C-alpha positions in Angstrom: -3.4 -23.7 65.9 -1.7 -24.1 69.3 -0.4 -27.5 68.2 1.0 -26.0 65.0 2.8 -23.3 66.9 4.3 -25.8 69.3 5.6 -27.9 66.3 7.0 -24.7 64.8 8.8 -23.9 68.1 10.1 -27.4 68.4 11.6 -27.4 64.9 13.0 -23.9 65.4 14.7 -25.0 68.6 16.1 -28.0 66.8 17.4 -25.9 64.0 19.1 -23.6 66.5 20.6 -26.6 68.3 22.1 -27.9 65.1 23.3 -24.5 63.9 25.0 -23.8 67.2 26.8 -27.2 67.2 27.9 -26.7 63.6 29.2 -23.2 64.4 31.4 -24.5 67.2 32.5 -27.5 65.2 33.6 -25.4 62.2 35.4 -22.9 64.4 37.4 -25.6 66.1 38.0 -27.4 62.8 39.3 -24.3 61.2 41.6 -23.7 64.2 42.8 -27.3 64.1 43.8 -27.3 60.4 45.5 -23.9 60.4 47.9 -24.6 63.4 50.7 -26.1 61.4 53.0 -24.4 58.8 54.4 -26.7 56.1 57.6 -25.4 54.5 59.2 -26.1 51.2 56.2 -28.1 49.9 56.1 -28.9 46.2 53.5 -26.9 44.3 51.4 -30.0 43.7 50.8 -30.5 47.5 47.8 -28.8 49.0 48.6 -28.3 52.8 44.9 -27.4 53.5 43.8 -30.8 52.1 46.6 -32.6 53.9 45.5 -31.1 57.3 41.8 -31.8 56.6 42.7 -35.4 55.8 44.8 -35.8 59.0 42.0 -34.2 61.0 39.3 -36.4 59.7 41.0 -39.7 59.1 44.2 -39.6 61.2 46.6 -40.4 58.3 47.5 -39.5 54.7 50.1 -40.9 52.3 52.9 -39.0 50.5 54.2 -40.4 47.2 55.3 -39.4 43.7 53.1 -39.8 40.6 54.8 -39.8 37.2 52.1 -37.6 35.8 50.8 -35.4 38.7 54.1 -35.1 40.6 54.2 -35.3 44.4 50.9 -36.0 46.1 49.6 -36.2 49.7 46.2 -38.0 49.6 43.8 -40.1 51.6 44.7 -43.7 51.8 43.5 -47.1 52.9 45.9 -48.9 55.2 45.9 -52.5 56.2 47.3 -55.9 55.4 50.8 -56.9 56.3 52.5 -54.9 59.1 56.2 -54.3 59.7 57.9 -54.9 63.1 56.6 -51.6 64.3 53.0 -52.4 63.3 53.0 -49.9 60.4 51.2 -51.1 57.3 53.6 -52.2 54.5 51.0 -51.8 51.8 48.7 -48.8 51.3 46.3 -47.6 48.6 46.1 -43.9 47.8 42.7 -42.6 46.5 40.8 -39.4 45.8 37.2 -38.4 45.2 38.1 -38.0 41.5 38.5 -41.8 41.2 42.3 -41.7 41.3 43.8 -44.8 42.9 47.4 -46.1 43.3 48.8 -49.1 45.1 51.8 -48.2 47.2 54.3 -49.8 49.6 56.7 -48.6 52.3 59.4 -48.5 49.6 57.7 -45.7 47.5 55.5 -43.8 49.9 55.4 -42.4 53.5 52.4 -42.4 55.7 51.8 -39.1 57.6 50.0 -39.7 60.9 48.0 -37.1 62.7 49.5 -38.0 66.2 51.4 -40.7 68.0 48.1 -42.6 68.6 47.5 -42.6 64.8 44.0 -41.3 65.4 42.0 -38.4 63.9 41.2 -35.2 65.9 37.6 -35.2 64.7 36.1 -37.1 67.7 37.7 -34.7 70.2 36.5 -31.6 68.3 33.0 -33.1 68.1 32.9 -33.7 71.9 34.1 -30.1 72.6 31.6 -28.6 70.1 28.8 -30.6 71.7 29.6 -29.4 75.2 29.9 -25.8 74.0 26.7 -25.8 72.0 24.7 -27.3 75.0 26.0 -24.6 77.3 25.4 -21.9 74.7 21.7 -23.0 74.2 21.3 -23.3 78.0 22.4 -19.6 78.2 19.9 -18.7 75.6 17.1 -20.5 77.5 18.0 -19.0 80.8 18.3 -15.5 79.4 14.9 -15.9 77.7 13.5 -17.0 81.0 14.5 -13.7 82.6 12.3 -12.0 80.0 9.3 -14.3 80.2 9.2 -15.9 83.7 5.4 -16.3 83.6 3.0 -19.2 83.4 -0.5 -18.3 82.2 -3.5 -20.4 83.2 -6.8 -19.7 81.5 -10.0 -21.3 80.2 -9.9 -23.0 76.8 -12.0 -20.3 75.2 -9.5 -17.7 76.3 -6.4 -19.5 75.0 -6.3 -17.8 71.6 -6.7 -14.4 73.3 -3.9 -15.1 75.7 -1.6 -16.3 72.8 -2.2 -13.0 71.0 -1.5 -11.0 74.1 1.6 -13.0 74.9 2.9 -12.3 71.3 2.7 -8.6 72.1 4.5 -9.2 75.4 7.1 -11.3 73.7 7.5 -8.7 71.0 8.6 -6.1 73.6 5.6 -3.9 73.1 5.5 -1.3 75.9 1.7 -1.4 76.3 -0.8 -4.2 75.9 -4.4 -3.3 75.4 -7.4 -5.4 76.0 -11.0 -4.6 75.1 -14.0 -4.6 77.4 -14.9 -8.2 76.5 -11.6 -9.6 77.9 -12.5 -11.9 80.8 -9.9 -11.9 83.5 -11.9 -13.8 86.1 -10.7 -17.2 85.0 -7.1 -16.0 84.4 -4.2 -16.9 86.6 -0.6 -15.8 86.1 2.1 -17.6 87.9 5.7 -16.3 88.0 8.2 -19.1 87.5 11.1 -16.8 88.8 13.8 -18.7 86.9 17.2 -18.0 88.6 19.7 -16.1 86.6 22.7 -18.4 86.0 23.9 -17.1 82.6 27.1 -15.8 84.2 27.9 -19.2 85.7 27.1 -21.0 82.5 29.2 -18.6 80.5 32.1 -19.1 82.9 31.8 -22.8 82.4 31.6 -22.4 78.6 34.8 -20.3 78.7 36.5 -23.1 80.6 35.4 -25.6 78.0 36.5 -23.3 75.2 39.9 -22.9 76.8 40.1 -26.7 77.4 39.5 -27.1 73.6 42.2 -24.6 72.8 44.6 -26.4 75.2 43.9 -29.7 73.4 44.6 -28.0 70.1 47.8 -26.5 71.5 46.6 -22.9 71.2 47.7 -20.5 73.9 45.0 -19.4 76.4 44.8 -18.3 80.0 42.9 -21.3 81.4 42.6 -20.1 84.9 40.0 -18.4 87.1 42.6 -16.5 89.1 41.3 -12.9 89.7 44.4 -11.2 90.9 47.3 -10.2 88.7 49.5 -12.9 87.2 53.2 -12.5 86.7 54.9 -13.7 83.5 56.2 -16.9 85.2 52.7 -17.9 86.2 51.5 -17.3 82.6 54.3 -19.4 81.2 53.7 -22.3 83.6 50.0 -22.1 82.8 50.9 -22.7 79.1 52.6 -26.0 80.0 49.6 -28.2 79.1 49.1 -26.2 75.9 52.7 -26.7 74.7 52.6 -30.4 75.7 49.5 -30.9 73.6 51.4 -29.8 70.5 54.1 -32.4 70.7 52.2 -35.5 69.6 50.8 -34.0 66.4 53.8 -31.8 65.6 56.4 -34.6 66.1 54.3 -37.0 64.0 54.4 -34.6 61.1 58.1 -33.9 61.6 58.8 -37.6 61.7 57.0 -37.9 58.4 59.1 -35.0 57.0 62.3 -36.7 57.9 61.2 -39.9 56.1 60.0 -38.1 53.1 63.2 -36.1 52.8 65.3 -39.3 53.0 63.2 -41.2 50.5 62.7 -38.5 47.9 65.6 -36.1 48.5 63.4 -33.2 49.5 63.7 -30.5 52.2 60.2 -30.2 53.6 59.5 -29.3 57.2 56.6 -28.6 59.6 56.4 -26.0 62.3 53.7 -24.9 64.7 52.5 -21.4 64.0 53.3 -19.2 67.0 50.1 -17.6 68.3 51.6 -15.4 71.0 54.6 -13.1 71.6 57.1 -13.8 74.4 56.4 -11.5 77.3 59.0 -9.5 79.1 59.9 -10.8 82.5 58.5 -7.7 84.2 55.2 -7.9 82.3 52.1 -8.3 84.4 48.6 -9.4 83.4 46.3 -7.2 85.4 42.9 -8.2 86.7 39.9 -6.7 85.0 39.7 -3.0 85.6 43.2 -3.0 87.2 46.3 -1.1 86.3 48.9 -2.4 83.7 
């Protein structure tokens, strides 16, 4: 029975690990694909699918189909390169089985960033760090509730398990009958140190680092005293710089698409904060405005 319970706890812990990782991954993925605002897109273009493709694969291809109209789909790139090492030939495809051979004369490759790489790896790494800290916080918080080690004889193990379940269930009183043998029972307090606050602070730093990578405004500092507007603005320098690579890659594709197809599409970054007045102060916690 004890072995079965241990297995159940192992699989439950594993399930929580996976669920926590997926939770952070999905949150960062959703933020990543909703940062950019595509303007004047033809109705046949799905901006959500376009951003998902750029996030996962690092590139997509824009072209015109005589039946379906303008499309922005996944593509396979390779073969001959031009002088700037951009593939001359590319094949568009979709999960529906649609495929079309294209060249640099009738299509434009949209890259996710100047490195031509997807954002998926970075988001996976941030999500893994965040989930590990989140689970460490859970374990440390649980240790504050149950910092005990129970040593007993084998014939008392089942009794101790039942008593511990009452303790773990937050019962205010635990009753034992007259047959309970406490002579061979030893309880050792593990006295796990409380470090949840430090772990949470580190998790917040990792989260802000992820937001900075995505180009989303955040106060990535541990400064306790009040910050003036100029300090807030300078602190956003890394955030704004992180936007340039992906935003300019999309805008470069817009310019090429507009020239090739006579369109007027554009891409902007969605502003996620309002400009502060020069006299605005950000108070410390509990301080005055």
